[in-house]
Biopython code that builds the backbone (N, CA, C, O; Angstrom):
import numpy as np
from Bio.PDB.StructureBuilder import StructureBuilder

atoms = [
    (1, "UNK", "N", (99.826, 105.857, 98.134)),
    (1, "UNK", "CA", (101.281, 105.823, 98.922)),
    (1, "UNK", "C", (102.304, 104.977, 98.077)),
    (1, "UNK", "O", (102.250, 103.809, 97.693)),
    (2, "UNK", "N", (103.555, 106.266, 97.865)),
    (2, "UNK", "CA", (104.970, 105.472, 97.669)),
    (2, "UNK", "C", (105.062, 104.429, 97.918)),
    (2, "UNK", "O", (104.762, 103.968, 99.019)),
    (3, "UNK", "N", (105.608, 103.618, 96.727)),
    (3, "UNK", "CA", (107.017, 102.665, 96.904)),
    (3, "UNK", "C", (107.745, 102.260, 97.650)),
    (3, "UNK", "O", (108.083, 101.170, 98.113)),
    (4, "UNK", "N", (108.071, 103.671, 97.778)),
    (4, "UNK", "CA", (109.695, 103.220, 98.994)),
    (4, "UNK", "C", (109.317, 103.466, 100.801)),
    (4, "UNK", "O", (110.018, 103.253, 101.790)),
    (5, "UNK", "N", (107.677, 104.086, 100.643)),
    (5, "UNK", "CA", (106.992, 104.186, 101.615)),
    (5, "UNK", "C", (106.282, 102.985, 102.539)),
    (5, "UNK", "O", (106.029, 102.908, 103.741)),
    (6, "UNK", "N", (106.049, 101.944, 101.225)),
    (6, "UNK", "CA", (105.192, 100.975, 100.961)),
    (6, "UNK", "C", (106.355, 100.070, 102.066)),
    (6, "UNK", "O", (106.354, 99.264, 102.997)),
    (7, "UNK", "N", (107.167, 100.766, 101.302)),
    (7, "UNK", "CA", (108.724, 98.932, 101.022)),
    (7, "UNK", "C", (109.322, 98.958, 102.943)),
    (7, "UNK", "O", (109.840, 98.018, 103.546)),
    (8, "UNK", "N", (108.973, 100.505, 103.542)),
    (8, "UNK", "CA", (109.810, 100.674, 104.698)),
    (8, "UNK", "C", (109.001, 100.481, 105.861)),
    (8, "UNK", "O", (109.469, 100.190, 106.961)),
    (9, "UNK", "N", (107.360, 100.701, 105.531)),
    (9, "UNK", "CA", (106.353, 100.606, 106.206)),
    (9, "UNK", "C", (106.277, 98.403, 106.653)),
    (9, "UNK", "O", (105.729, 97.825, 107.591)),
    (10, "UNK", "N", (106.851, 98.010, 105.818)),
    (10, "UNK", "CA", (106.761, 96.293, 105.745)),
    (10, "UNK", "C", (108.162, 96.245, 106.586)),
    (10, "UNK", "O", (108.255, 96.333, 107.810)),
    (11, "UNK", "N", (109.170, 96.096, 105.704)),
    (11, "UNK", "CA", (110.393, 96.221, 107.153)),
    (11, "UNK", "C", (110.536, 96.555, 108.210)),
    (11, "UNK", "O", (111.277, 96.185, 109.120)),
    (12, "UNK", "N", (109.430, 97.665, 108.062)),
    (12, "UNK", "CA", (109.257, 97.658, 110.004)),
    (12, "UNK", "C", (108.299, 96.563, 110.873)),
    (12, "UNK", "O", (108.382, 96.030, 111.980)),
    (13, "UNK", "N", (107.172, 96.528, 109.541)),
    (13, "UNK", "CA", (106.571, 95.137, 110.372)),
    (13, "UNK", "C", (106.823, 94.069, 110.235)),
    (13, "UNK", "O", (105.996, 93.300, 110.725)),
    (14, "UNK", "N", (107.758, 93.574, 109.693)),
    (14, "UNK", "CA", (108.945, 92.383, 109.674)),
    (14, "UNK", "C", (109.487, 92.639, 110.977)),
    (14, "UNK", "O", (109.115, 91.990, 111.954)),
    (15, "UNK", "N", (110.205, 93.400, 111.035)),
    (15, "UNK", "CA", (111.210, 94.000, 112.474)),
    (15, "UNK", "C", (110.168, 93.274, 113.834)),
    (15, "UNK", "O", (110.384, 92.564, 114.816)),
    (16, "UNK", "N", (108.750, 94.055, 113.084)),
    (16, "UNK", "CA", (108.324, 93.502, 114.552)),
    (16, "UNK", "C", (107.797, 92.603, 114.990)),
    (16, "UNK", "O", (107.458, 92.622, 116.173)),
    (17, "UNK", "N", (107.460, 91.103, 113.881)),
    (17, "UNK", "CA", (107.618, 90.345, 113.492)),
    (17, "UNK", "C", (108.457, 89.612, 114.106)),
    (17, "UNK", "O", (108.159, 88.665, 114.833)),
    (18, "UNK", "N", (109.829, 90.095, 113.792)),
    (18, "UNK", "CA", (111.120, 89.201, 114.406)),
    (18, "UNK", "C", (111.141, 89.503, 116.158)),
    (18, "UNK", "O", (111.770, 88.750, 116.901)),
    (19, "UNK", "N", (110.487, 90.515, 116.604)),
    (19, "UNK", "CA", (110.472, 90.907, 118.241)),
    (19, "UNK", "C", (109.546, 90.324, 119.136)),
    (19, "UNK", "O", (109.717, 90.065, 120.327)),
    (20, "UNK", "N", (108.113, 90.067, 118.128)),
    (20, "UNK", "CA", (107.262, 89.314, 118.678)),
    (20, "UNK", "C", (107.865, 87.715, 119.349)),
    (20, "UNK", "O", (107.994, 87.239, 120.477)),
    (21, "UNK", "N", (108.173, 87.170, 117.669)),
    (21, "UNK", "CA", (108.728, 85.626, 117.659)),
    (21, "UNK", "C", (109.358, 85.567, 118.738)),
    (21, "UNK", "O", (109.134, 84.777, 119.656)),
    (22, "UNK", "N", (110.211, 86.423, 118.694)),
    (22, "UNK", "CA", (111.557, 86.087, 119.776)),
    (22, "UNK", "C", (111.185, 86.449, 121.220)),
    (22, "UNK", "O", (111.892, 86.049, 122.145)),
    (23, "UNK", "N", (109.568, 87.557, 121.538)),
    (23, "UNK", "CA", (109.248, 87.158, 122.650)),
    (23, "UNK", "C", (108.589, 85.463, 123.482)),
    (23, "UNK", "O", (108.531, 85.130, 124.666)),
    (24, "UNK", "N", (108.179, 84.715, 122.165)),
    (24, "UNK", "CA", (107.228, 83.937, 122.595)),
    (24, "UNK", "C", (108.019, 83.054, 122.320)),
    (24, "UNK", "O", (107.391, 82.016, 122.528)),
    (25, "UNK", "N", (109.230, 82.745, 121.903)),
    (25, "UNK", "CA", (110.620, 82.007, 121.841)),
    (25, "UNK", "C", (110.920, 81.744, 122.865)),
    (25, "UNK", "O", (110.704, 80.589, 123.235)),
    (26, "UNK", "N", (111.622, 82.803, 123.886)),
    (26, "UNK", "CA", (112.685, 83.352, 124.724)),
    (26, "UNK", "C", (112.364, 81.938, 126.213)),
    (26, "UNK", "O", (113.253, 81.373, 126.851)),
    (27, "UNK", "N", (110.795, 81.728, 126.370)),
    (27, "UNK", "CA", (111.187, 80.304, 127.385)),
    (27, "UNK", "C", (111.113, 79.227, 127.186)),
    (27, "UNK", "O", (110.977, 78.344, 128.032)),
    (28, "UNK", "N", (111.175, 79.127, 126.240)),
    (28, "UNK", "CA", (111.313, 77.515, 125.521)),
    (28, "UNK", "C", (113.209, 77.738, 125.249)),
    (28, "UNK", "O", (113.915, 76.923, 125.843)),
    (29, "UNK", "N", (113.678, 78.447, 124.677)),
    (29, "UNK", "CA", (115.017, 79.331, 124.137)),
    (29, "UNK", "C", (116.214, 79.214, 125.904)),
    (29, "UNK", "O", (117.372, 78.797, 125.869)),
    (30, "UNK", "N", (115.571, 79.650, 127.088)),
    (30, "UNK", "CA", (115.679, 79.732, 128.436)),
    (30, "UNK", "C", (116.076, 78.593, 128.515)),
    (30, "UNK", "O", (117.245, 78.222, 128.416)),
    (31, "UNK", "N", (114.869, 77.763, 128.754)),
    (31, "UNK", "CA", (115.019, 76.236, 129.467)),
    (31, "UNK", "C", (115.775, 75.641, 128.327)),
    (31, "UNK", "O", (115.332, 74.493, 128.356)),
    (32, "UNK", "N", (116.667, 75.677, 127.298)),
    (32, "UNK", "CA", (117.241, 75.111, 126.491)),
    (32, "UNK", "C", (118.765, 75.243, 126.414)),
    (32, "UNK", "O", (119.559, 74.517, 125.816)),
    (33, "UNK", "N", (118.973, 76.244, 127.095)),
    (33, "UNK", "CA", (119.961, 76.495, 127.098)),
    (33, "UNK", "C", (120.528, 77.893, 125.786)),
    (33, "UNK", "O", (121.649, 78.399, 125.724)),
    (34, "UNK", "N", (119.351, 78.191, 124.920)),
    (34, "UNK", "CA", (119.999, 78.419, 123.302)),
    (34, "UNK", "C", (119.476, 80.377, 123.628)),
    (34, "UNK", "O", (119.432, 81.083, 122.621)),
    (35, "UNK", "N", (119.202, 80.912, 124.744)),
    (35, "UNK", "CA", (119.238, 82.260, 124.537)),
    (35, "UNK", "C", (120.763, 82.768, 123.349)),
    (35, "UNK", "O", (120.559, 83.414, 122.322)),
    (36, "UNK", "N", (121.654, 82.484, 123.621)),
    (36, "UNK", "CA", (122.343, 83.529, 122.647)),
    (36, "UNK", "C", (121.971, 83.254, 121.379)),
    (36, "UNK", "O", (121.760, 84.174, 120.589)),
    (37, "UNK", "N", (121.802, 81.513, 120.903)),
    (37, "UNK", "CA", (121.646, 81.606, 119.786)),
    (37, "UNK", "C", (119.492, 82.528, 119.032)),
    (37, "UNK", "O", (119.229, 82.797, 117.860)),
    (38, "UNK", "N", (118.578, 82.704, 120.203)),
    (38, "UNK", "CA", (117.947, 83.334, 119.668)),
    (38, "UNK", "C", (118.072, 84.745, 120.053)),
    (38, "UNK", "O", (117.041, 85.389, 119.861)),
    (39, "UNK", "N", (118.863, 85.264, 120.447)),
    (39, "UNK", "CA", (119.074, 86.709, 120.235)),
    (39, "UNK", "C", (119.947, 87.389, 118.942)),
    (39, "UNK", "O", (119.844, 88.480, 118.380)),
    (40, "UNK", "N", (120.923, 86.140, 118.723)),
    (40, "UNK", "CA", (121.461, 86.298, 117.688)),
    (40, "UNK", "C", (120.810, 86.468, 116.654)),
    (40, "UNK", "O", (120.955, 87.443, 115.917)),
    (41, "UNK", "N", (119.740, 85.226, 116.404)),
    (41, "UNK", "CA", (119.240, 85.002, 115.445)),
    (41, "UNK", "C", (118.002, 86.732, 115.021)),
    (41, "UNK", "O", (117.839, 87.519, 114.089)),
    (42, "UNK", "N", (117.737, 86.615, 115.694)),
    (42, "UNK", "CA", (116.807, 88.398, 116.053)),
    (42, "UNK", "C", (117.596, 88.854, 114.855)),
    (42, "UNK", "O", (117.363, 88.870, 113.646)),
    (43, "UNK", "N", (119.077, 89.387, 115.957)),
    (43, "UNK", "CA", (119.645, 90.331, 115.781)),
    (43, "UNK", "C", (120.263, 90.579, 113.682)),
    (43, "UNK", "O", (120.079, 91.572, 112.978)),
    (44, "UNK", "N", (120.902, 89.365, 113.339)),
    (44, "UNK", "CA", (120.798, 89.041, 112.122)),
    (44, "UNK", "C", (119.871, 89.364, 111.019)),
    (44, "UNK", "O", (120.148, 89.775, 109.892)),
    (45, "UNK", "N", (118.506, 89.056, 111.643)),
    (45, "UNK", "CA", (117.357, 89.436, 111.001)),
    (45, "UNK", "C", (117.409, 90.864, 110.671)),
    (45, "UNK", "O", (117.625, 91.560, 109.679)),
    (46, "UNK", "N", (117.024, 91.063, 112.327)),
    (46, "UNK", "CA", (116.980, 92.417, 112.012)),
    (46, "UNK", "C", (117.386, 93.218, 111.163)),
    (46, "UNK", "O", (116.786, 93.908, 110.338)),
    (47, "UNK", "N", (118.554, 93.080, 111.431)),
    (47, "UNK", "CA", (120.147, 93.970, 110.589)),
    (47, "UNK", "C", (120.201, 93.556, 109.276)),
    (47, "UNK", "O", (120.936, 94.209, 108.536)),
    (48, "UNK", "N", (119.472, 92.435, 108.722)),
    (48, "UNK", "CA", (119.584, 91.552, 107.613)),
    (48, "UNK", "C", (118.638, 93.182, 106.653)),
    (48, "UNK", "O", (119.100, 93.728, 105.652)),
    (49, "UNK", "N", (117.474, 93.540, 107.277)),
    (49, "UNK", "CA", (116.220, 93.708, 107.133)),
    (49, "UNK", "C", (116.388, 95.581, 106.956)),
    (49, "UNK", "O", (115.543, 96.214, 106.323)),
    (50, "UNK", "N", (117.381, 96.143, 107.503)),
    (50, "UNK", "CA", (117.587, 97.247, 107.657)),
    (50, "UNK", "C", (119.160, 97.602, 106.942)),
    (50, "UNK", "O", (119.707, 98.692, 107.109)),
    (51, "UNK", "N", (119.719, 96.562, 106.186)),
    (51, "UNK", "CA", (120.378, 96.793, 105.081)),
    (51, "UNK", "C", (119.996, 96.945, 104.249)),
    (51, "UNK", "O", (120.440, 97.941, 103.676)),
    (52, "UNK", "N", (118.487, 95.828, 103.213)),
    (52, "UNK", "CA", (118.229, 95.831, 102.624)),
    (52, "UNK", "C", (117.740, 97.214, 102.326)),
    (52, "UNK", "O", (118.062, 97.899, 101.355)),
    (53, "UNK", "N", (116.882, 97.546, 103.339)),
    (53, "UNK", "CA", (115.983, 98.981, 103.335)),
    (53, "UNK", "C", (116.782, 99.035, 102.778)),
    (53, "UNK", "O", (116.752, 98.448, 101.696)),
    (54, "UNK", "N", (118.432, 100.044, 103.321)),
    (54, "UNK", "CA", (118.558, 101.208, 103.321)),
    (54, "UNK", "C", (119.346, 101.029, 101.656)),
    (54, "UNK", "O", (119.867, 102.066, 101.245)),
    (55, "UNK", "N", (119.411, 100.168, 101.012)),
    (55, "UNK", "CA", (119.956, 99.343, 99.908)),
    (55, "UNK", "C", (119.213, 100.398, 99.180)),
    (55, "UNK", "O", (119.749, 101.157, 98.373)),
    (56, "UNK", "N", (117.191, 100.430, 99.688)),
    (56, "UNK", "CA", (116.578, 100.846, 98.613)),
    (56, "UNK", "C", (116.076, 102.177, 98.737)),
    (56, "UNK", "O", (115.362, 102.742, 97.909)),
    (57, "UNK", "N", (116.568, 102.736, 100.022)),
    (57, "UNK", "CA", (116.974, 104.334, 99.607)),
    (57, "UNK", "C", (118.149, 104.572, 99.257)),
    (57, "UNK", "O", (118.265, 105.797, 99.233)),
    (58, "UNK", "N", (119.053, 104.105, 98.983)),
    (58, "UNK", "CA", (120.208, 104.468, 98.658)),
    (58, "UNK", "C", (120.030, 104.258, 96.562)),
    (58, "UNK", "O", (120.469, 104.937, 95.634)),
    (59, "UNK", "N", (119.331, 103.212, 96.606)),
    (59, "UNK", "CA", (118.454, 103.121, 94.789)),
    (59, "UNK", "C", (118.201, 104.520, 94.773)),
    (59, "UNK", "O", (118.828, 105.329, 94.089)),
    (60, "UNK", "N", (117.258, 104.783, 95.553)),
    (60, "UNK", "CA", (116.284, 105.815, 95.168)),
    (60, "UNK", "C", (116.921, 107.115, 94.962)),
    (60, "UNK", "O", (116.831, 107.748, 93.910)),
    (61, "UNK", "N", (117.499, 107.454, 95.889)),
    (61, "UNK", "CA", (118.786, 108.665, 96.208)),
    (61, "UNK", "C", (119.526, 108.796, 94.699)),
    (61, "UNK", "O", (119.694, 109.872, 94.126)),
    (62, "UNK", "N", (119.967, 107.373, 94.128)),
    (62, "UNK", "CA", (119.991, 107.614, 92.946)),
    (62, "UNK", "C", (122.004, 107.873, 93.136)),
    (62, "UNK", "O", (122.773, 108.688, 92.625)),
    (63, "UNK", "N", (122.252, 106.462, 94.334)),
    (63, "UNK", "CA", (123.530, 107.330, 94.819)),
    (63, "UNK", "C", (124.264, 106.035, 93.718)),
    (63, "UNK", "O", (123.542, 105.096, 93.384)),
    (64, "UNK", "N", (125.693, 106.102, 93.233)),
    (64, "UNK", "CA", (126.157, 105.014, 92.019)),
    (64, "UNK", "C", (126.810, 104.171, 92.939)),
    (64, "UNK", "O", (126.609, 103.250, 92.147)),
    (65, "UNK", "N", (127.364, 103.656, 93.802)),
    (65, "UNK", "CA", (127.737, 103.415, 94.907)),
    (65, "UNK", "C", (126.284, 101.931, 94.825)),
    (65, "UNK", "O", (126.555, 100.777, 95.156)),
    (66, "UNK", "N", (125.172, 102.265, 94.439)),
    (66, "UNK", "CA", (123.725, 101.294, 94.870)),
    (66, "UNK", "C", (123.336, 101.073, 93.541)),
    (66, "UNK", "O", (122.187, 100.634, 93.484)),
    (67, "UNK", "N", (124.179, 101.300, 91.854)),
    (67, "UNK", "CA", (123.270, 100.882, 90.927)),
    (67, "UNK", "C", (124.491, 99.582, 91.138)),
    (67, "UNK", "O", (125.632, 99.639, 91.596)),
    (68, "UNK", "N", (123.602, 98.302, 90.527)),
    (68, "UNK", "CA", (124.695, 97.255, 89.868)),
    (68, "UNK", "C", (125.424, 97.561, 88.799)),
    (68, "UNK", "O", (124.831, 98.194, 87.925)),
    (69, "UNK", "N", (127.032, 97.176, 88.538)),
    (69, "UNK", "CA", (127.896, 97.190, 87.487)),
    (69, "UNK", "C", (126.757, 97.020, 86.373)),
    (69, "UNK", "O", (125.633, 96.600, 86.645)),
    (70, "UNK", "N", (127.112, 97.339, 85.274)),
    (70, "UNK", "CA", (126.607, 96.905, 83.784)),
    (70, "UNK", "C", (127.276, 95.442, 83.789)),
    (70, "UNK", "O", (128.377, 95.110, 84.230)),
    (71, "UNK", "N", (126.377, 94.741, 83.224)),
    (71, "UNK", "CA", (127.348, 93.172, 82.920)),
    (71, "UNK", "C", (127.579, 93.532, 81.442)),
    (71, "UNK", "O", (127.046, 94.203, 80.559)),
    (72, "UNK", "N", (129.204, 92.331, 81.725)),
    (72, "UNK", "CA", (130.284, 92.548, 81.069)),
    (72, "UNK", "C", (129.749, 91.679, 79.381)),
    (72, "UNK", "O", (129.043, 90.716, 79.678)),
    (73, "UNK", "N", (129.864, 91.763, 78.334)),
    (73, "UNK", "CA", (129.254, 91.507, 77.570)),
    (73, "UNK", "C", (130.424, 90.795, 76.747)),
    (73, "UNK", "O", (130.186, 90.279, 75.656)),
]
sb = StructureBuilder()
sb.init_structure("model")
sb.init_model(0)
sb.init_chain("A")
sb.init_seg("    ")
for serial, (resi, resn, name, xyz) in enumerate(atoms, 1):
    if name == "N":
        sb.init_residue(resn, " ", resi, " ")
    sb.init_atom(name, np.array(xyz, "f"), 0.0, 1.0, " ", f" {name:<3s}", serial, name[0])
structure = sb.get_structure()
């Protein structure tokens, strides 16, 4: 299996775990009035994973803006 496919599967599994943990936390968050915080945390976690996945895809494709700039010496 290619490393890029493994990364993609890993990010999908991580996204699913965020959803499952959010479902488990929902009753407590609702009782404490923290539903917006729970949803915000879940959304930012999934968004961060999406950004990391996209950066790997750009690196794999050889996009110039995806490469780190050379260090100044």
